[in-house]
N, C-alpha and C positions, 0 to 999 in steps of 0.2 A: 504494500500500500504506500510505503514511503517513496518508492521509485515511481509508482504511478502518479503520485502527487506532483513530483518534480516534472514528469512528462506533461501533465495537464497544465502546469504553470507555464512551461515553455511554449506549448502549443496555443494556449489561451492568451498569453501575454499579460496575465494578471496574477496576483498572488492567489493561492489556493482558497483562502477564506472568502475572498471576493467572488471567485468563480463559483464556489458552492452556494453562496447566498444568491447570486444573480441567476444561476442556471438551474438550481435544484430547490432551494428552500423557499424563495419568494414565489416562484410559479406554483408551488404547492400550498401557498398561503401560510407558511410557517415563519411569520415575521419575527417571532421572539427567538427563534433558533439562530445560534451564531457561535463562532469560535471566540474564545477568550484568550487574548494574548497574555503571555506571562507578565505579571505585575499590574495588569488591568483587569481585576476580577469582575465577574458579573454578579448580580444579586442572586444568590442561590443558597441551598442548604449545604452544610458542611459534608464533605465526603470522607475525610480521614484526618487523624492526627498524624502528621508525617514526621517520622524521626529524623530524616536527613535534611528536610527543609526547616525543621524545628518550629513548626507552626501548624495550626489547624487549616486544612485546605478547604477553601470556600470559593466557588465560582471560577476556578481555573483548572487546567488540565490535571487530572488525577494521575494519569499515566506518566511515568518518569521520562520516557523517550519523547513524548509530545511536549512535556514541560521543557526539556532540554532544547527542543526545536522552537522554542518561543511560544508554546501553547497551541500551535496550529499544526496538525498532522493529518495525513490521510487515514490514519487508523484510530485516532482519538482526539479529544479536545473540543468537540461540538456539544453545546448544551442548549436546552430549551426549557420553557415552562412546561408543567405537567400537561396542560391542554393547549399546546401550541397550534394544533389544527383549528382551533377556534379563533385564530388571529385574523381571519379573513374579513 
């Protein structure tokens, strides 16, 4: 998925998060779904007390690889409200 993400960015000429929002999420009416870049958390419920980050993870990538990639990855990092399909 990480390699596919890089290919999509190159072919689409935009960063992965923007491509996913414009081509997948928005057309499906999922306006609250988005990627949270590292250091810019979304309002969300906590997912874990992370021992290596030394903090409670809230609204940012739970996956360590996605976190290391800036919070946006082809395999993790996208979040949405519980009923995001009702965003239409």
